[in-house]
N, C-alpha and C positions, 0 to 999 in steps of 0.2 A: 500470462504464459496460456497458450493453449490447454494444457490440463486442467488448470482451473476452470477455463470457460466450460469446458464439457460438463462438468458438475452441474454448472447452472443450465446449460443447453437440456439435460436430462429432464429438468421440473419446471422451466418455464417455456411456453409454448409461441410465444410470439417472438420472430426473428426478423433483423431489420438490419440497416445502416445508419449510422451517424458520424458524421466529418469522416466518411469513408473507413469506420470502424465497425466490428461486430457488435450491435447491439439485441439482447435479449429481456424479453418483458414478460410479466404476468403477476399472478396473486401467491401470495406465501401467508398461510395463516390470516387471511382474508385482509392482508395488506399488500397495496400494489408495490413491485418490486421491477427495477430496472437494471441491469450489470450491463455496463459499456467494457469492451475491451479496449483499453487505453493505448497499449504498447507500454515499451520499457522509456524510462526517463522524465524528466522534468518537461522537455519542451512536447512529447507526446501526450502527455497527461494534461498539460496545461491547454494544448487544440481540443481534444476531447471533451476536458470539462467543461470548456466554455461553451461549446455547441450543446452539450447535455444541460447544463444549466439554462441556456437560453430556450430549450426546446420542451424540458421535461419539468421545471419547476419544483424541483424536490423540496421535501422538509429535511431530509439530511442527506448527507454524502458520507457514504464511507469508502475508503479506500483498501483494497484487497491486492495482496500480490506484490506490495510493495518491494519486497528485498530480497524475497526467500528465505531460507531458513540457514541462519549460522550453529544451529543446536542439531543433533542427531535425532534426537526426540519428537522433532516438529514433522509432518507430513504435507502432501500438497491437500490444501482445503483446510486445514487447521486455521482456527480462528484465534488471534492473540489481542493484546489491547496494548497500545503503545503509551508508555508514559512518557517517552522522549523519541524525537524523531530528528537523527543527525543526516546531515544533508552531504552524502558521500559524492554525488555528482563531480564537484569540483576537487581535483587531486593533483598533487604533484607527488608520483610514485605513490608510495603508501600512505601519506600526509593528507588529511582532508584540509582542504583550504575554506577558509571562511567566505560566506555568500550574502548578500543583500536581501535581508528577509523583514518585512515589514517594517521597513525603515530603519533597520538595525544590521550591522555587520555581524554574523555569527557562524556557529557550526550546526547548530541545535535548535530546536523548538520544544519547548515542554508542553505536555500536552494539560489541558484543564483537568483541576483535580476531581471534577464530579463523574468524567469519563474513566478515569483510573480507577476510582472508587465502584463504578459499575463493573469494571473487569475483573476485580476483586470478587464482587459480589456473585457475579456470576462463573467464578473458579476459572477464569481466563488466564492463560500465560500471560504475564507483565510484564515488559521491560522495553529496552531501548530497540527501536527499529531504524535501519541504515536504507537510505535511499541510494540508485546508482542507474548510470545508463547502461551497464550490462550485469548479466548474473556471473559472478564470479567463482568459478569452478576450481581455483587452487587451495588445497585444503589448508596450506598454511597460512594465506592471507585470512580465509574464514575465522581460523583459530585466533589469529591476530586482532579482528575485528570483535571477536565474542569476548577475548581476553580484556582490549581496550576499552570498550564501549560497553561489555558486559550486553551485547546484543542477542535478540533471539534468534 
Protein backbone atom coordinates (compact mmCIF):
# COMPACT_ATOMS: atom_id res chain seq x y z
CA UNK A 1 0.00 0.00 0.00
CA UNK A 2 1.16 3.49 -0.73
CA UNK A 3 0.68 4.62 2.90
CA UNK A 4 3.12 1.94 4.06
CA UNK A 5 5.77 2.98 1.54
CA UNK A 6 5.49 6.64 2.61
CA UNK A 7 7.02 5.75 5.98
CA UNK A 8 10.06 4.12 4.37
CA UNK A 9 10.53 6.92 1.85
CA UNK A 10 10.77 9.40 4.73
CA UNK A 11 13.84 7.65 6.23
CA UNK A 12 15.52 5.90 3.27
CA UNK A 13 17.20 8.40 0.89
CA UNK A 14 17.80 6.32 -2.27
CA UNK A 15 14.91 5.84 -4.70
CA UNK A 16 14.93 3.73 -7.84
CA UNK A 17 12.84 1.11 -9.61
CA UNK A 18 13.27 -2.63 -9.77
CA UNK A 19 11.03 -4.75 -11.99
CA UNK A 20 9.02 -1.54 -12.57
CA UNK A 21 8.33 -1.24 -8.83
CA UNK A 22 9.43 1.40 -6.33
CA UNK A 23 12.61 0.48 -4.43
CA UNK A 24 13.87 2.64 -1.54
CA UNK A 25 17.23 1.95 0.13
CA UNK A 26 19.43 3.31 2.86
CA UNK A 27 20.87 2.47 6.24
CA UNK A 28 18.97 2.07 9.51
CA UNK A 29 20.90 1.55 12.75
CA UNK A 30 24.04 0.84 10.76
CA UNK A 31 22.37 -1.93 8.73
CA UNK A 32 21.58 -1.68 5.02
CA UNK A 33 17.86 -1.79 4.29
CA UNK A 34 16.02 -2.06 0.98
CA UNK A 35 12.23 -1.90 0.75
CA UNK A 36 10.48 -2.94 -2.45
CA UNK A 37 6.83 -2.18 -3.10
CA UNK A 38 5.69 -5.46 -4.65
CA UNK A 39 1.98 -4.80 -5.07
CA UNK A 40 -0.80 -7.15 -4.00
CA UNK A 41 -1.01 -10.87 -4.66
CA UNK A 42 1.27 -13.83 -5.14
CA UNK A 43 2.12 -13.07 -8.78
CA UNK A 44 3.23 -9.48 -8.15
CA UNK A 45 5.21 -10.57 -5.11
CA UNK A 46 6.91 -13.42 -6.99
CA UNK A 47 8.00 -11.15 -9.85
CA UNK A 48 9.32 -8.41 -7.57
CA UNK A 49 10.95 -10.78 -5.08
CA UNK A 50 12.73 -12.74 -7.83
CA UNK A 51 14.21 -9.51 -9.21
CA UNK A 52 15.19 -8.32 -5.73
CA UNK A 53 16.89 -11.60 -4.82
CA UNK A 54 18.90 -11.52 -8.06
CA UNK A 55 19.99 -7.90 -7.72
CA UNK A 56 20.26 -7.25 -3.98
CA UNK A 57 21.48 -10.59 -2.53
CA UNK A 58 19.83 -9.95 0.87
CA UNK A 59 20.74 -11.75 4.10
CA UNK A 60 17.04 -11.78 5.07
CA UNK A 61 13.65 -11.04 3.52
CA UNK A 62 10.77 -9.57 5.50
CA UNK A 63 7.26 -9.33 4.13
CA UNK A 64 5.22 -6.34 5.19
CA UNK A 65 1.73 -5.26 4.37
CA UNK A 66 0.82 -8.82 3.48
CA UNK A 67 -2.88 -8.62 4.21
CA UNK A 68 -3.87 -5.55 6.15
CA UNK A 69 -5.41 -5.70 9.58
CA UNK A 70 -8.40 -7.75 10.62
CA UNK A 71 -8.31 -6.29 14.11
CA UNK A 72 -9.17 -2.67 14.84
CA UNK A 73 -6.17 -2.04 17.11
CA UNK A 74 -3.57 -2.53 14.33
CA UNK A 75 -2.56 0.54 12.31
CA UNK A 76 -0.61 1.18 9.10
CA UNK A 77 3.07 0.52 9.81
CA UNK A 78 2.51 -1.77 12.80
CA UNK A 79 4.77 -4.82 12.84
CA UNK A 80 3.33 -8.25 13.61
CA UNK A 81 4.86 -11.72 13.71
CA UNK A 82 3.08 -14.43 11.72
CA UNK A 83 2.97 -17.82 13.39
CA UNK A 84 0.87 -19.12 10.49
CA UNK A 85 0.39 -17.83 6.95
CA UNK A 86 -2.95 -18.70 5.32
CA UNK A 87 -3.09 -18.54 1.52
CA UNK A 88 -6.30 -16.61 0.91
CA UNK A 89 -5.54 -15.96 -2.76
CA UNK A 90 -7.37 -19.08 -3.92
CA UNK A 91 -11.05 -18.87 -2.97
CA UNK A 92 -14.49 -20.09 -3.86
CA UNK A 93 -16.77 -17.55 -2.25
CA UNK A 94 -15.66 -17.31 1.37
CA UNK A 95 -14.02 -20.76 1.34
CA UNK A 96 -10.21 -20.78 1.07
CA UNK A 97 -9.05 -23.49 -1.33
CA UNK A 98 -5.79 -25.45 -0.96
CA UNK A 99 -2.78 -24.51 -3.12
CA UNK A 100 0.48 -26.28 -3.96
CA UNK A 101 3.19 -25.11 -1.52
CA UNK A 102 6.60 -26.72 -1.14
CA UNK A 103 5.39 -29.87 -2.86
CA UNK A 104 2.28 -30.23 -0.69
CA UNK A 105 -1.33 -29.20 -1.16
CA UNK A 106 -2.32 -27.01 1.75
CA UNK A 107 -4.16 -23.88 2.83
CA UNK A 108 -1.50 -22.61 5.25
CA UNK A 109 2.18 -22.65 6.19
CA UNK A 110 3.41 -22.50 9.81
CA UNK A 111 6.28 -20.19 10.71
CA UNK A 112 9.55 -21.51 12.10
CA UNK A 113 9.34 -21.61 15.94
CA UNK A 114 12.54 -19.54 16.23
CA UNK A 115 10.93 -16.57 14.48
CA UNK A 116 7.74 -16.91 16.51
CA UNK A 117 9.85 -16.87 19.71
CA UNK A 118 11.55 -13.68 18.50
CA UNK A 119 8.14 -12.11 17.93
CA UNK A 120 7.17 -12.89 21.51
CA UNK A 121 10.57 -11.72 22.80
CA UNK A 122 10.10 -8.33 21.15
CA UNK A 123 6.47 -8.18 22.30
CA UNK A 124 5.03 -8.08 18.81
CA UNK A 125 1.45 -9.18 18.15
CA UNK A 126 1.76 -12.84 17.10
CA UNK A 127 -0.91 -14.63 15.09
CA UNK A 128 -2.18 -15.74 11.72
CA UNK A 129 -1.67 -13.63 8.60
CA UNK A 130 -3.85 -14.13 5.51
CA UNK A 131 -2.78 -13.29 1.96
CA UNK A 132 -5.03 -12.00 -0.77
CA UNK A 133 -5.03 -10.40 -4.22
CA UNK A 134 -7.29 -7.61 -3.10
CA UNK A 135 -7.74 -5.93 0.25
CA UNK A 136 -11.16 -6.72 1.58
CA UNK A 137 -13.18 -3.83 2.98
CA UNK A 138 -16.27 -5.88 3.83
CA UNK A 139 -16.51 -5.73 7.67
CA UNK A 140 -18.48 -8.99 7.87
CA UNK A 141 -15.82 -10.90 5.89
CA UNK A 142 -13.03 -9.40 8.00
CA UNK A 143 -14.81 -10.53 11.16
CA UNK A 144 -15.25 -14.04 9.72
CA UNK A 145 -11.54 -14.24 8.79
CA UNK A 146 -10.60 -13.13 12.29
CA UNK A 147 -13.04 -15.59 13.89
CA UNK A 148 -12.21 -18.54 11.61
CA UNK A 149 -8.42 -18.12 11.44
CA UNK A 150 -7.61 -15.89 14.45
CA UNK A 151 -6.04 -13.53 11.96
CA UNK A 152 -4.36 -10.31 13.01
